[in-house]
C-alpha positions in Angstrom: 38.1 -155.8 -10.9 41.3 -155.2 -8.9 39.6 -155.7 -5.5 38.3 -159.1 -6.7 41.8 -160.0 -7.8 43.2 -159.0 -4.3 40.4 -160.9 -2.5 40.8 -164.0 -4.6 44.6 -164.2 -4.9 45.6 -162.4 -1.7 48.0 -159.6 -0.9 50.7 -161.1 -3.1 48.6 -160.0 -6.1 49.5 -156.4 -5.2 52.9 -157.0 -6.9 51.0 -158.3 -10.0 49.0 -155.1 -10.1 52.2 -153.0 -9.7 53.9 -154.9 -12.5 50.9 -154.5 -14.6 50.8 -150.8 -13.9 54.4 -150.4 -14.9 53.8 -152.3 -18.1 51.0 -149.9 -19.0 53.0 -146.8 -18.2 56.2 -148.0 -19.9 55.3 -146.4 -23.3 54.7 -143.1 -21.7 58.2 -143.2 -20.1 59.8 -144.3 -23.4 58.1 -141.4 -25.2 59.2 -138.9 -22.5 62.8 -140.2 -22.7 62.7 -139.7 -26.5 61.6 -136.1 -25.9 64.5 -135.7 -23.4 62.3 -135.3 -20.4 63.4 -136.4 -16.9 61.9 -139.6 -15.8 61.4 -138.3 -12.2 59.4 -135.4 -13.5 57.3 -137.7 -15.7 56.6 -140.0 -12.7 55.6 -137.0 -10.6 53.2 -135.8 -13.3 51.7 -139.3 -13.6 51.3 -139.6 -9.9 49.3 -136.4 -9.8 47.2 -137.1 -12.9 46.5 -140.8 -12.6 44.0 -140.5 -9.7 42.0 -138.0 -11.7 42.4 -139.5 -15.2 42.6 -143.3 -15.4 42.7 -143.0 -19.2 46.4 -142.6 -18.9 46.5 -146.3 -18.6 45.1 -146.8 -22.1 47.4 -147.2 -25.1 48.9 -143.9 -26.1 47.7 -144.2 -29.7 44.2 -143.8 -28.5 43.4 -140.1 -28.1 41.6 -139.1 -24.9 40.3 -135.8 -23.6 40.4 -134.9 -19.9 36.5 -134.7 -19.8 35.8 -138.2 -21.2 32.9 -140.2 -19.9 33.0 -143.3 -17.8 33.7 -145.5 -20.8 37.4 -144.6 -20.9 37.6 -145.0 -17.1 36.1 -148.5 -17.4 38.5 -149.4 -20.3 41.4 -148.2 -18.2 40.4 -150.4 -15.3 40.1 -153.3 -17.6 43.5 -152.6 -19.1 45.1 -152.6 -15.6 43.3 -155.8 -14.6 44.4 -157.6 -17.8 48.0 -156.3 -17.3 48.0 -157.5 -13.7 46.9 -160.9 -14.8 49.5 -161.1 -17.5 52.3 -160.2 -15.0 51.9 -162.7 -12.2 54.8 -162.9 -9.8 54.9 -165.9 -7.5 56.6 -166.2 -4.1 59.2 -168.4 -5.7 60.1 -165.6 -8.2 60.2 -163.1 -5.4 62.6 -165.3 -3.5 64.8 -165.7 -6.6 64.9 -161.9 -7.0 65.8 -161.5 -3.3 68.6 -164.0 -3.7 69.9 -162.1 -6.7 69.6 -158.8 -4.8 71.6 -160.3 -1.9 74.3 -161.5 -4.3 74.6 -158.2 -6.2 74.2 -155.8 -3.3 75.3 -157.5 -0.1 75.7 -154.3 1.9 72.2 -153.1 1.1 70.8 -156.6 1.7 72.2 -156.6 5.2 69.6 -154.0 6.1 66.9 -156.6 5.5 68.5 -159.1 7.8 69.6 -162.6 6.9 66.3 -164.2 8.0 64.0 -162.0 5.8 62.0 -163.8 3.2 58.9 -162.8 1.3 57.2 -165.9 2.7 57.4 -164.6 6.2 56.1 -161.2 5.1 53.2 -162.8 3.2 52.3 -165.1 6.2 52.4 -162.1 8.5 50.0 -160.0 6.5 47.6 -162.9 5.7 
């Protein structure tokens, strides 16, 4: 499960989980955009509903009721775990993204300080 992933791969796997979560929610955002809904409102709704109904992580074509049993909750957990494992992001990739951020938005990047790297953050929390 997700905790095993974190314990095995360390805190950097939180980004993998976040990317996996985003990949699972992307179809819901796309559908909302097609309906003309505001993405901020959709995100707020998902933030409120997700802790109570993990079946939101399942593919949209599968119909789910709010009172489903633990099978859908287990399936949702498995979907998130698989998505997290499909979306690994290494420290090298993070550093490349940071370099691009510094190049594209130098004024905002100044707030991080010139010595900031993800390596120092990861070492500090481990």
